[in-house]
N, C-alpha and C positions, 0 to 999 in steps of 0.2 A: 649528450640529449637537451637538454637547458642549455647549456654551452655552446652548442651550436642554433640553435635557435634564436641566441640572444646573438650572435655576431650576424645572422641572417636579416634580425630586425632592425640592428644598428646602421646596417649596410645598406637595407631597402624596408622600411617600414610601411610602405603600402604591398611589398608583395608578401606577408604573411594573413593567411584566410582566418576564419572565425575560431577555428581550431586549434590552430595550430597556436592562436593569440591568447585562449583561454587557457592551453598548455603550459606556455611562458609564461601568465600570472600565477598558476598554479605554481610554479616551480619556482618564481621569485621571491611568492608568499611563501613556501614552506623552506626556502634559504634564508628570509630575513628573521623566521621561527626559532631557525636553529642557532643563525647568528643572536641572537639573543637571549637563546639559551644557555650559548658558550657564554655570553659577556655575564648572566645572572651565576653563572658557575663560578668564573674568574674571580667576580665580585666577592662570593662567599669565600674563597681560598683567599683574597686579600684580607678582607677583613679575618680570618682563624690566624692570618701570617702575622699581622696588626698584634690580637691578642697575645700572640706567643710571646713576638717581640717582646712586649708592654713587660708579659711576666717573665722574661728571661733578663730583664733590664730589672727588675722589683730584686729577682735573684741575685744580679750581681750587686747590688744595693745593700742587700744584707751582709752576703758576704764579704765585701766592704767591710763591712762597719765590723764585723766581728772576726776581722783582719787584723785591723787597728785596733780592737780590744786587746786579741791575745798578744799583738807585740808590744805592748806595751807593759803586757802583765808578766811578759816573761823580760824585758831589756832590766840591765844592770842598773844598780839603785844610784849610782854614780851619773849616769846617762839619764836618768828623769829627774836627777838636781836640774841637771844644766838647762834642762828641755823650759823647766820650771822657771829655774832665774832667764833666760832667754825668751820664751814667753814662745806661743805656738802661733801659727801664722792669724788665727783670727784677734787672739790676744792685740797682737802689731795695729793692728785694721782699727780695732776699737779706739787702741792711745791714741792714732794720730790723727780721726775724725774728731774724737774729743780736744786735739789741738788745736785744731783746725777751727772745731767750733767755740774756743776761749778766743783766740787770735780774731773771729770777727766779732767778739761781743767788746773785745776791747777797743776793736777798732770803731764801730758804733757807738760806743759812748763817749771817746776823744771828741769826734764829729758833732755830737751832738748838744757836749760843754762846748766848741769852739760856732758853732749856729745860735749859740743859745748869747753869746756874749755881743753876734756882730746884730743880729735881730730881736735880741730880748727873750724873755721868758715867753712862752704862748700857756694861755689857757687849755683845759681839757676838759672837755663832761667825764662823767661815771663810768660809761667805756673805757676810757684813757684816751679818744681821739679828741685831734685838734678842730673843735666845730670852724664851718664856712660858709658863711651863710650865702652867697651866690651860689656855692658847687652842691652843697648837699644839704638832702629832703630829709625832715625830721617827719617821719611816720609815727600813727599812736599807735598802743599795744593790738586795739581790735586787729586793724589795717594788720601790724605785723601777723596776728595769728592765724587771718584769714588768707594772707599770702604765706602764710604755713600749709593748707590745705590746698591751693590751686596746684592744678596740675598744668607742669610745662613741657610735659615730652611724654608720646605715645607711641607704641607701636603698633607700626603698620607693618600685616603678611597680607601676602600675595599668592594663592595659590591659583597656579596654573590650568585652565579645563582642561576637561581631561590628562590629567596627570596630578601625580602626586608630587611632583615641584614647588617648594615653597620659597619665598624669598623674604627679609627680613629688611625693614628700615626703621631708623628713628627718627622721629619727625617735630622740631623742639615747636608750641602753640601759643597764640596769645590769649587773652580772655575772651576776646570778639571773633577767632575764627573759627568758623562755622565749617561743619560736616562737608560743605560742598567744597569752598577751598580747598580742605585736605584731599578730596577723592579728585579735585582737578592738577593738584602738586604732585602728587603720586602716581596720578595717570600719566602728568608729562613723565617725570622720571625713570619709570618705565616705558613709555610709547606706547602707549596704551590708546584706544579709544573714551574716555568717560560715559559716552551713554550706554555701552554696553559692559559697564559695571557698576558695581555698585557697597557701600560698605555696613561692613554686619558684626555686633556685638559679639562678645563672646559666647553668649546665649541661642546666638542664632537667629538673632531681635535686626530689621533692619533700622538703621540710623538716619530717620531721614535728615535731607538736605539744608533745611534752615535752622536745624539745629546746634547749640554752640557744642563745641566738640569736649569743653570743659564741664559742660551739663550733659550730656551725653550717659555719664556711667554714676553709679550708685556708691555709697560711701566709704565701702572698703573692697570695691573692684576694682581689678588689676586693671591698666589703661592699653585694652590691645582691641583693636580693630581688624578686622579678614575682608580684604579686598576680593570679593568673587565674581563670578561671570551670573551675568542675568539670566535667566532660566526665558528662552525662546518662546514668543506665541505664537498662536497659529494661526497666519492671518489668511488663511485663504476658507471661502467660504462654501455652504452648499448651495448647490440651483435651489432646494427649495429657502434660502435663508434669502436668497436674490429674490426669489421673486417676491416678498413677505415685502421687500425694505422698497420695492417698484412704487413710482405714482399709481394715486388711484385714478386721480380724474384730470383733466388740463390738453397744454399740449403736451407735456413730456409724458404724459401714457400714451397718448398717442403714436410718439417717438418709438413705445418698449413694441408695440404690436406689430407682429407677422402683418405680410401681404393677403394671406390667407384670412385670418381675423380679420383685416379690414373691407376684405369684397363681401365678408359675410353677414356685415353689418356692425362691425366692431364689439366692444363687451357689449356686455348683458348688461338692462340695467339690474342696480340695487335697489333697496331701501330706501325711500324718499328721493328717487330720481339717480342715487348715485349710485357710479359705475365702482360695478364690482373689478381687481383685479385680477389678471387669471392666475389663477394658483394652479399647481400641478395636484392631478387629481390624488384622491384618498389611494387608488387602488397601485399605485406608481410606489409610495409612500414604502420606505423599508420596513422590517420588522421590530427593529431600534426605535423610529420615529414614532409606530402605532404601541409600543410598549411604555413608551413617554409619557402617554395618554394618561394611562391609568394611574393613580398614587400608588408606589410601591412595587409594582409589575417588575419594571425594568432592574431593581436590586434584586429581585428574589429569584429571576429570570438568569441572570449575570453570576450569581455567587458564584465560587467558588468551595472546594471539600477546604479545609484549613487546619484537619488533621488535630482534632479537639481532643489531645491527651493529655495534656499538662496536668489535668485533675488527679491524674492516677499516681504521681511519684507522693503525694502524703495520705493516699487511704492506705493504710496499714489493717493488717487481719487482727493485730493487738488492737485496735478504735474500736475497730467493730465487735471484736467482744468485748470488751468493756462496756459500751454503751447497752447492748443486748444485755450481758448481765445485772446492771442496773437494774433494765426494765423489769428483766423476770424476778430483782428483791422486793424492787418495789411494788409489783403484783403481788408478791408474796406479803408483804407486810400490809397490804388492803388487806386480801385476803384472813391475816390473823386480828388485824383492829374489826374488821367490819365483815365475819364469812358469807360468805353465800347465803342468801334464801334466808338468814335470819332476821335481819330487818323487815325484811317483806310478811313472813309470817307473822312476826310479834308484832307492826303495825296494822299491818290487816286482821287479826283477831281480837286486838282493841276497838279499832274504828270500826267494825261489823257490830259489835256489843253494844254501841253506842250511835250509832249513823245509820245500821238498816236497817228501821223502821218496827222492829221484834215488839216493842211497849208500846210504842208511840209513832208517830207518822216519821217520814223519811226524818234527815236530819237536812237535808237541801232545801225543802218545800218548807219548812217553817217560816214565816213570815210576819206572827205579830207577836205582843207579849203572852196571850194567854196560851198561844200555842208551846211558847218555852215555857213555860208552869208546868204543860202538862209535859215538858218532856224533861222536865224535875225529878216530876213527883211520880212517874212513871218509870223514866228507864234510868235515871241518874241513881233514883234510893232501888229498882230490883236489881241493879247491877251491883253497885258500891257495898251497899246495906244487906242483902242477902246473904245468908252464906252456902247458899246451896245452886249460886248464880255462874254463871261459865264465865266470868270476870276472875270471880275471889276462887275457880274450880284449878285454874291451869296458872296462878299468877298470885302474888304475895302482894299484898297492899301496904306503903309505906307511909306511916308518918299520920297527916291530914289532907283532909278533902277541902279546897279553897274554895268558894263561889266569890269571887268578888266581883262588886259592881263600882262603874264611874258615875257618878251622879255630876249635872251642876247645877246651877243658881237657879232659884223658881224663876218663873215666867214675869216680867217688867214691864213697863209701856219704857223704862227710864234706856233699857238699852237696846231700843228703836230708832234708828236715824235716818233721814232722808236725806234726798238733795240737797232740801236748804236746813237740815240738822235738827226739826222740830217735826215731831211726831213719825210716825211711819212714813208716810208719803211726803213729809215736809208741806204741810196743810196752811198755804196762804188766808189773810183774812175772809174774802171772797168764800172759798169752801165752806168757809166756820157761819157764813152768814145764811149759806145753802142748806144749814143741818148738818154737813157730815160732820161727825166729829168720829174720827179715828184715832184718835189718843188716848185711848182708854183700853185699847187692843193691847196684849199682853206681848213681848217677842222674850223667844228661847235664845238660850246659846248653840253653835251649831257644832261648838265643837270643846273637849275637854282638856282642860291643863290647870294649871295651879290659878292663875287669875278667878276663873270660872268655875272653881268646883266647889262642892256643896260641903259646909265644915257644920252645918250642925242638922241633929233628926230628932227632937224632940220625943214624938212618939215612938219610935226606933229604940230611945233609949229608955223608957219605960218599962217596955217590953221586955229588952235583955238587962236590963239593971242589975234581976233577982236570978237570970238562967247564965249567965257566965261560968264556965266551969261545971259545968252539971251537964248528967247528962249525955255524955261525949263530946260538949261542948268545949271549945277552948277559953285561955284566958285571955285572947283578943277582945278587944269593943267595937262591936259592927257599927257603933253609929259615930265614931270616930273616923277622922281624916288621916290616911294614913300614907305617908309619901312611898316613894317606888322602895329607895334606899331601905324603909324600915321594915316595910314589909317582903321586902327580901326577891321581885318577884321581877323576872327578867322580862323586856321589851320585847311585842310582837307586833308583828303587819297585821292592821287591819286592811277592814275593804276602804278606806279611805285616807288615814293616818292611822301614824307608826302609836300603839297604846303602849303605857310603861305602865309600870305595877305599883302606882297608886290610885287610892280609892277607901269605901269602906268593904269591909270582909268579913263573910262568914265563913268557920272553920270546925271541921267535925273530924275527931278522932276515928281512925282507919280499924281498929286493933282493939274497941271499946269493947268489951264482955260486961253483960249480955249485950250484940250487936242489934236486937232489936230497939231498945232502949235510942239510940242514935239516930234508927229509922222513922221512931215515930218525933223523937223533937226535931230532926229535918221536916217530913212532912209538917208537924205542927208550927214551925218557924215560916214554909212557904207560902200556908194556908193566913198564916200574919200578915206576913207581908205580901201577900197578894190583895186582904182588904184594906191597907193604907194605900194603894198606889204603886208601891216599892219600884217595880218596872213600868214606864211609861215616857211617851215619845218626848215627851217634851222638857224632861230632867234628865232622863237616863239614857249617855252615849253608848257604855258597853255593859256585855255581861260577861265576865272569863268564870269557869270551872277549870282547876287544875287538879293534878294528884299524880302519883310516881308509886308506878308495878315493877315487880320485880318477877321476873320467868327462870327459874331455876334449871328447868329444860335447856336451856338454850343460854345459861349462865347473862341473864340480858335485864340490860336498866331499860324503862319504860316510861318515857315523862308525853304527859297528854294531856292538851290545854284548846277546850272548846270555847269558843268564842260569839258573840253574836250583838252587830256593829249595829246601832239604833240610829236613825239618822231625825234629823229635825221634821223630817217629812214622815216617820211616820213607819217608814219601811226599816225592815229587820235582812240584815247581810251574816248568816251563819259562816265560821270559818274552823277549821280543825289544824291543831297543829300537833303528830304523833310523829316524836324520834327517839328511836331505842340511842344505849350508850352504855358506859361505861364511866363509872367515877375514877375506878384503879385497875388498872394496867398489869399490875405484878402478883394477881392472885389468883387469877384466870389460866394460870400456865402457860403465859406468853411471853413472859420477865428474857427466858435464855433464849426463846428464835428472834425475838427484836433487838434486843443487845447485839448480837452475833449479824443478824442485818444492818445495821444500825453500822456497826464496826466495818463492816466489808466498802459498804456506800461512800463511808468518811475516803477509805483509802483506794477507791475507783476513782472519786473526785480530786483527789491527789494527781492521781498518775494522767487524768484526764486534763487537767492545768498545768502539768510537765508536758506534755505533750504540745499541749498551747502552744509554749514557750518555744517547741523546739518548731514549730511552726513559723513563728515569726520568727527567729533564725534562719532560720530558711529562705524563708521572703527576703529576709535583708541580703540575706550570701547571694542568692538568686539574683537580685534587682540593682545589688552595688551599694544601696543605698539605708544608712542608719534609718531615715525617715518610714522608711516599709516595716519596720519594725513596728513600731507605735502607730501606722497602717493601719496594721494586723488587728491591733487588739479592738479598733473599732470596726471589726466586721460585725455581719449580721450573727456568721456561729456561733464566735467568740461570745457574742452579747446571748443568746442561747445558754450557751455554755453555764456565762456569768449567772445568769436567772435561774439554771437548773439549781445550781450551789444556792443561789437563796434559798429557793422557797426549800431545798433537803432543810437548811439551819432551821428556816423559820416552824419547818416541819418538825424538827429534831424539839425544839425549844417547847413547843405543846407537848409531845410526846413527856419529855424531862419535869414537866409542870403535872401529870398525870402520874409519875414515877412519886414524886415528891410530895402527889395529894394525899390527903387523910385516907385510911384505908375503907373499904367498904363496909365492914362492921359496924368502925365508929361513926362513919356517914348517917348508916340507917339511924343507928343509935339515937344522931343529931335531929334525927324527923321524929322521936316521938316526943321530947322537949316543946318543939312549935313547929309552924309550919314554915318547910324551907321551897322554895320553889329550882326546881332544877332544870329551868330552862335553857341558865347561862352554861352550865357544864352540858346540856346536852347539846348547845349551838356546837360550841367550844370543840367536842366530841367530833362534829359531824365538819366545821374546817377541819380537823386535821385529814380527815379523809378526804376533802375536795381539795386540798394539798398533794395529799400524795396522786391523785388520781392526775392531777397537770403534772405534777412531776414525772409521771409517766408514759404519758403523752410526748414531753419533751424530749424524753431517752428516745422514743420512738421515731422521732423525727429526727434526732439526730444518728439515730440506728442505719434509716433510711437513708443519710444524708451518705452514709459510708458505704451504701449499696450501690453508688453508683459507680463501683469498680466495672460491673454489668451495662452492655453498650445500652441495653433497652431503659433499666433502670435509669439510667443518665441523658436519654431523648426524653423520657415523662418527666422526672425532674426540670430540667432544664427549660424545658415551652412552659410547667406549669410556673416557672418561678418568673420568665422573661412574661408572658400577661397577665401576672399578677402584677409584676410592676407597668405595663403599659397601662392597664385599668385601674389602678392606685394615681397615674396622673390624670387620670379625668374622675377621679372617686370624688371629688368636692363640686363637680358639680351635679356628680348622681347624688351626693346628698344631702345637698340641696333640693332636688328635682323631689326625694322619697319623705324631705320634711316640708316641703309645699302638700305634697298627697296627707300627709299625716295630720294638717292645720284644713283640711280640707273635710277628711272625715273625722274630727272632732268639732268643726263647727257647724257638718252636715245631720251627725248621727250622736251627737252627744244629748240630746234632748231626753231620748226614750231608749236607748242601747246599751245594755251593759260593758259592751266590748268596747265604747267609746265616752264611759264616764269620764276619764282621768287622760293625760297626757302620758302617761305611762302605760297604760292599758290600751290606747289608741296605737302605739310604740308597736306594742307588743304583737297585735292584730295586724296590723300591717305587714309584718315582718309574715304573718300568719300563712296569711293571704297571696302575699309573691310567690311565696313555695307551692300557693296550690292549694292548700286548706281553705277551701270558701266555707265550709261549716260555721266557721266564726264569724261572718258577713250576716247572719242571721237577717235575709233580706225579706220582706214580706211586699204584700202588694199594695202600692201606691205611694212606695216612698221611690218616684223618679231619680231626685236627686242623688240619692244613696245609693242607686242603681247604678248611675253615669260613674261617681266618682269608682267605687267597689270595680268595676269592667275598666276605667282608666288602670286604677292600682294594679288588676293581674295584667293589663298588657303593656306594663311599665316591665314587670315583674319577668314574666317570661318570654314578651316577643323582641323587648330593649335589650334587656339586659344579658338574660340569658342567650341572646342570640350575639349582642357584642360579645361574650366574654368566650362563647365558644369560636366565634371566626377569629380572634388573637390567638386564642389555642391550636386552631389549625394552623395557621400562617407560622406559629414560631416555632411550631413541631417539624414542620417541613422544613424552617429554614435552620433547627439543629441535627435534622438526620441528615441533611448537604453538609454541615459545618464537622461532622461525626467522622464522616469519612464511610470508606468500607469498612464493612465486618471484619474483614481480615485483619486489619489493624489492631484489634481487639482479642484477637487467638493468642493465646500464650505460651511461651517456651519456657524453659528447666530456669533460663532467667529470673523472668516476671515471677513466677511462681516462689521463688527464693527469697527476692526482694520484697515481696509484700506478705507471704509467714514467719521469714526471721526478720527477727530481730538485732539493733547492732549489740556486742560484735559477732555474733553468730552469723547475719549474713556474710560479713566479709571475710569469716572463717573456713566458710563455705565455699566461696570463690577462690579463694586461694589456694584450696583444695580438687576445685575443677576450674580453670584457670577456661577453657577453653569454650565452655558456654557464654562469657562473656561478650554479647556483640561488639563488633569495631562500631565506631561512629564516623558520619560519612564525611566526606572529605569537604569544607567549605572554603573554596576559592574565591 
């Protein structure tokens, strides 16, 4: 049928109708495709025949060599001797070449001697050449080295458009040869139009026409250029684009108007008398053009399913179980170190006994030195130095009670400095003539440190000199200033500054018998100290009451420290620090469980790092680049694993220090001889618990990361990660805005609000207000400026930051949902479950036993 149509078409091309022509074209295309397939088959057969021929030829050469070796081994001895005497064919050829070379050398030597006798002996340079000034060019060593690195030949490969055919040519270039000259020459050689082609380097970057060929390559890059066809540009414009480039006014504008528009009065006047060009109405625009008007809408509406399943290759069940086990062991360790509810019960019991207002006023309401004296005389003496008190009924008080005061030097006018450095206000002579003399007013030190500390107290020394070591008092001298290292007190955060353990301390034994004697001595000392003004806003900056208790019911030690910060204005800020701890871990039945947990977690960390290395090798194998392996180690997840390891090692170091510390009995006995502040030990114990909590958070983070095998978790994870990345790109602007609000709040409310007295407090309160906690604002009537600042900060946190984050999150969620494809792609079969559950070599063994479950890879043509 096709042959008949072909003959009819050749005889009468115009005689066939449209269906017949379509049928003829289909038949010709089918025949052409059939011929191409036959040619491919024949080429494959030819290639196989060539391979077979080369293999047979190699076998023939090997057989011929073996035959020659066997013939020489089997021939008689006299024949071998004759062959050795006559020599083989190769030896005769070598002898002939050697004889010819000797004859040539002899002839050249004879001619050189004859020429020397006729023309005389010529001088030669160090290289053995005869110098000719008019012919030879002397070059320097630097020029010779430079020419050794020049490229004189370039390989140009022509890639034919829409074909796999390639042609090669070697091109000699000079130093001034440009890429444009090279392109013109090669296009002329192959008969191409130089305008339609461009030269590219091996890395697919275009070589500029004005660039010299020798400068187009790197130091160790091969001199190879590709002549490729340019990508054709779209030269057709849309009607809307044509309307946008029309002239707006003048005669040329009138030429573009239609007769109907001219008869109707011409173009409508625009602003300031300018004519507005006729444009296509908004209703006639296409949907794509309307989506381009909104940023990001066109990209969002035209996105396609990308079948995002590449992440499932390295999400294995073994790693999921490893991080889950790590998290469970960490939670178990936290429960052993600080049992649930124990810390709360111990801290609450002691805190309520001293701050609940049972014997005196509430602790938080103390605001004057007199109230501090009342708290010491009523609450402290009743709870600490009374046999039947609630504190002693349930706790064992260890060592000494320390009352540490931090006093500065006496007020003096020499400490006052004004703007001019004279007197408190830097008074001038004119002010002195008016009778204003403020130079006699004393000034106090506002902070306590080594230079401002009071070093001598004669009245206190005279009183305590005969009472040291008597009636339950310690051997320490209350009138002497003791540095923080000597007293053993750890630093504690105050209302304004960090208070160290320096100062003058009163210490009383907590196990003295009878205890009433110690109480009477304590009350007597307080009465004397009140009479001499021991606590005053002019010299006292802080007062600390510290002691250590042991609760046998919970096997827990409690360090308590109640502090009073006194400012130079006379205000008092009470603070309390009550921390439970254990000085040694091996004595409370925890050594076995903790050792097993630490060893198990160490093994899990080794397994995790082995899997990280396997991920790096998989990345290198997948990408085919060794750099991908090292780039993998800089990823966020690897950094999380590294942080997890570092935190575990630091926590393990803390725990080992507790294992090797002194036993609890020795620790309790050491408190009997002198006062030992347990603040540093208690804080270190708390740091260990915090490190374990951070370690638990990292384990749960990695556990959720490997839960991405679920499509729902994958969508949530990708949405949060991408939105967080987008928010981080504008985090600098948001941070600057937040700091601006902090400075505004500090400047407006720092005068009379406790929340804004320092920069750190202001930053904390601003974060709480942004989260919606308006109680920290402490708004009062008449504070218009602060009301406005709080309202602006609330709007910034709730209306701006939260809505921006929510918009980014919703956008990224829909994008991730489209990229992930349909949920049917995540319906696993037996092969997927085997690869996820089993690990090497069990997965390969299972697939060998059941090869039918292995999916067939789709053909990629």
